[in-house]
C-alpha positions as CSV (number, residue, x, y, z in Angstrom):
1,M,111.4,128.4,-11.2
2,N,111.3,129.7,-14.7
3,P,113.1,127.6,-17.2
4,A,114.5,130.6,-18.7
5,T,115.3,132.1,-15.5
6,R,116.9,128.7,-14.3
7,D,119.1,128.2,-17.3
8,A,120.3,131.9,-17.3
9,L,121.6,131.5,-14.1
10,L,123.0,127.9,-15.2
11,E,125.0,129.5,-17.9
12,R,126.6,132.4,-15.5
13,L,127.2,129.7,-12.9
14,R,128.7,126.5,-15.2
15,Y,132.1,127.8,-15.7
16,Y,132.9,127.0,-12.0
17,D,134.2,123.8,-11.0
18,S,133.1,124.0,-7.5
19,V,130.4,125.9,-6.1
20,V,128.2,126.4,-2.9
21,E,124.5,127.0,-3.0
22,V,123.9,129.4,0.2
23,G,120.1,128.6,1.5
24,I,119.2,125.8,-0.7
25,G,115.3,125.5,0.8
26,Y,113.1,123.9,-1.8
27,R,114.4,124.7,-4.7
28,D,116.8,122.7,-6.0
29,D,117.0,122.7,-9.9
30,V,120.0,125.0,-10.4
31,A,121.6,123.0,-8.0
32,R,120.7,119.6,-9.5
33,L,121.5,120.9,-12.8
34,L,125.3,122.1,-12.1
35,A,125.7,119.1,-10.2
36,Q,126.4,117.5,-13.4
37,C,129.3,119.7,-14.1
38,A,130.7,121.2,-10.9
39,S,131.2,119.8,-7.4
40,V,127.7,121.4,-5.6
41,V,127.5,121.9,-2.0
42,A,124.1,123.3,-0.8
43,T,124.0,124.9,2.7
44,D,120.6,125.9,4.6
45,I,119.4,126.5,8.1
46,H,117.2,123.6,8.0
47,D,117.8,119.8,7.2
48,R,116.7,119.8,3.3
49,P,116.8,117.0,0.7
50,T,119.2,117.4,-1.9
51,P,119.3,115.9,-5.4
52,L,121.7,112.9,-6.1
53,G,125.3,114.7,-6.6
54,V,124.7,117.8,-4.5
55,E,126.3,117.3,-0.9
56,F,123.9,118.9,1.9
57,V,125.5,120.5,5.1
58,R,123.3,122.5,7.7
59,D,125.1,125.7,8.3
60,D,124.3,129.3,9.2
61,V,125.9,131.9,6.8
62,T,125.4,134.3,9.7
63,D,128.0,131.9,11.7
64,P,129.1,130.1,9.4
65,T,131.2,126.7,9.1
66,L,134.0,127.9,6.9
67,S,135.6,125.0,5.9
68,V,131.7,124.1,4.3
69,Y,132.9,126.8,1.7
70,E,136.6,126.6,1.4
71,G,137.7,125.4,-1.7
72,A,134.9,126.4,-3.7
73,E,135.2,129.1,-6.4
74,A,132.0,130.6,-6.0
75,L,128.8,131.0,-3.8
76,Y,125.7,131.8,-5.2
77,A,122.4,132.1,-3.7
78,I,118.9,132.2,-5.1
79,C,116.6,134.8,-3.4
80,L,118.8,135.5,-1.3
81,P,117.0,138.0,1.7
82,P,118.8,141.6,2.3
83,E,120.0,140.4,6.2
84,L,121.9,137.7,4.9
85,H,123.7,139.7,1.8
86,R,126.3,141.0,4.0
87,P,127.0,137.8,5.9
88,A,127.4,135.4,2.5
89,W,129.7,138.3,1.1
90,A,132.1,137.9,4.1
91,V,132.0,134.1,4.0
92,A,132.8,134.7,0.1
93,R,135.7,137.2,0.8
94,R,137.3,135.2,3.5
95,V,137.6,131.8,1.6
96,G,138.0,133.9,-2.1
97,A,135.3,132.7,-3.9
98,A,133.0,134.7,-6.1
99,F,129.6,136.0,-4.7
100,H,126.5,135.9,-7.0
101,F,122.8,136.2,-5.8
102,T,119.4,137.1,-6.6
103,T,116.9,138.8,-4.2
104,L,113.5,138.5,-3.6
105,G,111.5,140.7,-5.5
106,G,112.1,144.1,-5.6
107,D,114.7,144.0,-2.7
108,Q,117.8,145.8,-3.6
109,P,121.4,144.6,-2.9
110,A,122.6,145.0,0.6
111,V,126.5,145.0,-0.8
112,P,128.3,146.6,-3.7
113,V,127.0,145.0,-6.7
114,A,127.4,144.7,-10.4
115,R,123.8,143.9,-12.1
116,E,122.8,142.0,-14.5
117,T,119.5,141.2,-16.3
118,L,118.6,137.9,-16.8
119,P,114.8,136.5,-18.1
120,G,112.8,137.4,-14.8
121,T,115.4,138.7,-12.4
122,T,118.5,140.6,-11.9
123,L,121.9,138.4,-10.9
124,F,124.2,140.2,-8.4
125,T,127.6,139.8,-8.4
126,A,129.3,141.7,-5.4
127,R,131.8,143.8,-5.5
128,E,134.5,145.7,-3.3
129,R,132.9,149.1,-5.0
130,E,129.5,149.1,-6.4
131,V,129.6,149.0,-10.6
132,P,127.5,151.4,-12.1
133,A,124.5,150.2,-14.2
């Protein structure tokens, strides 16, 4: 990941004490660095190695085990495909967490959002209603 993008994401997420990364895949640099100041759980539908300080739980956000997400102040996802926007937002709402995500390239969000331009990406924060750009 571009260091400027990573650092901008960290700046937005570092204020949370507990977060869950949805779909960590093989990009663990944000989770690794967040674990220095927060409790971090990473999920994926495939077993993935995670850095020291990051708890991994195999889970599918389309058929979630809610206990994995309960207690998190925020869920976040990096390069989240559109078909997972609604399921992840639904989980965040059910557990009372904020939901922040980036998309794959030019994909548009499938849920109402506020948008923030960061170096190399757009950070979307899910909202009950769309926030005008």
